[in-house]
Phi, psi and omega in degrees: 000113184286158177286125186253015180153162188294333183247010183264120184253344182205166179211154178259133177281114179276312187202132172276129179268348178230152177256160177299133183096350179285148175278140183230136173268157176300136179070008176278134181300133181254323182206162176253136181232162178228128173253182178286001181249312190198157173267145180201170179257149178251117180276158179285136178284347183204163175279147179165204181244130176289107187274319183204137171268127182271344181221152178267166177296139182093348180278149179264131186235135178282150178300134179098345179284151177285125181251346178197155175248130180240125180261144175297146186299323180290328177289321182291329183276340183292147179297143183289138181255147177300134182239151178296145181296134180294154177293159180302324182296316181292317180302318180295321181295315180294320180299328179276003176077027179218147176258119184249134176280156178300146181296130179291148177285125182290132179294142181279343182272133176278134179300142181296141178246130180274119181229141176263185180286342180229156177281172179305331180269002178097005180288131183291135177241119182290159178303322179296316179297317180296321180296315180297317181300317180295317181296324184265359179069034180271127184279167177296327178294321178294318178298323179298328183279348183282137174268107183285151179263353181280185179297135180059037178065023180292140179279126181264172177302316183294323179301315183285326176295321176298321181291321178298319180294329180267350185296137179091347177278150180305131178082358183295317183293321180293324181293332183283345182268124178298141182301327183291339183253357182294136181277140178290141180297147180294141180294141179271125181263123179253134176290147181293150178291143182243125177273146181243126179274170183296327182265003182282148176253136178256121180242122181285135176299140172283172185303315182293322179294323176298317181293320179298315180300315179298318182294321181291318178295318177301318181295320178294325178288330185280312190244129170286110187277135170231141181236130175248147184235145175219140173259131185240142175267107185251029183301314181298320180295316182295315181294323177297313181296319179302326183282324189256349188295324180294303177301325180296313181293324179294321184278316188261351184060034180225138175280140179257101179266180178282338184304314177299328179290322176295316182296319178301316178294322178299316181297318178298317181292324178297322176298327179285328182232076184296342181281006169272334186266062187225172170225163180244128176236092184067245177255011180254143176255124179257112180272118185284136178282318181272152173252102183243112188263120173272142178235116180296128185232125177282137179262159178301335179285352184095350178278178185229143174220156186233086172290157189238133172269108184284140176049053182297335180288348179264357183262146171281174178299323176297315179297319179296319180299314179296320179294318179298311182296319182294313182293320181295317179297315181290328177296316181291337180256014178056044183245010182287147173266162178305324181293335182292341184243017181252152168084012180296143177245344178204146183236143176242135173232131185258091179282345177295336180293343176258010180084007180277139181276336178196168179207169177241085186289157177261135182299136177272096182299146008266026174288171182242003182201156178208146180239135173251132178251132184266182181292145177271122183230149174281129182216151172289133182217155178279126180250121182267129178226169179293341181263004180124174181268147174210166182265134179219164176272121183231155174272115186240152176210156177256140171249128178246122182245111176260135185214160185278110186286358173293324187233346178242112179276172183300324181298314180288314182296320179288319180296324182294311183292330177293323180293321177299316178298321179299317180295323179291320183287331180269020181301135181280113182288350178261009186296145176252148179223000000 
């Protein structure tokens, strides 16, 4: 099972395209698989005969596992030679439908453990205690959990030797944690029971909808969401697009939608506020070097997928337009590759395409922010001029910026969406493309 992306650990076999005994050419698709990101085909790494399928359709396989055996054509055609009987261990492995490697010999050396003079809570650790801990591979976290018998709960030689003697036995780890410091178990959240009436229809979620549901719930549990809103006057941008979209499509054979214009403004604002383009790993903040914009795309099935425009800051408006159209078309036709949906650092979702004026989007983990752009509508607005204020008809839209309040405060989150609106409002109506 090949690796299908940086965060993909397993895949489901949807359909075998070849049967056992079939001839296969190099790079010819052998089976179709589905990950939590996208469906794709797996090509054969070599020409030969499909000798054995190791998994059936519908089974989940981890990345790196053997999914099929392919024999060279000359080997498959050669007359079979008497072979020595396999050992019982090998026979058992084949009978169970899996190829198992010999068990590795466990190293006799314990990996070194880095320990300081004090534990994370400030408890003193003597040189003798640290030496024994390093020799036995006891981590700082394990030492922290030990209740010492010395002065001020200091861990003595006898304490750690007792722990080493009990280590690995059932219940040993629990016994080592003082009751006063034991953490209460996390509360279990149960979904409410749902009654079904006689005329109700029950529809089972498809695989993608189940994965989307899990991802959305995970995001809400991971990040405290805050949303800031800004209304933008995009009249200049709308009039410019109306003027150039016809000649642009005739010349470039590409439709010019509003999405590339939104992405261009987002990229400019991210350059101004790089701490929006980050991820959180525990207590570490990872500032992303690349600006990769994901664009939420609705599929004909009603599901959602987020293809990614890589290094969007290096593309011209024409380049962004071509990337947007290409990814959107391939998404709707189920032609995206696993790489097309990997590596996003910020996401844009256009709720205006459904006639919605604004939305409260859910962050696409492990990113820390997402922006929803609403429908562009004509509205009466106050126009300020040097000669005074007056009421005019303007093209207005709302921007909704949801962000992870663990690392993005209101000042940054609000300033960022305001900056995006500024770029849209300051659009040059005389611009050439």
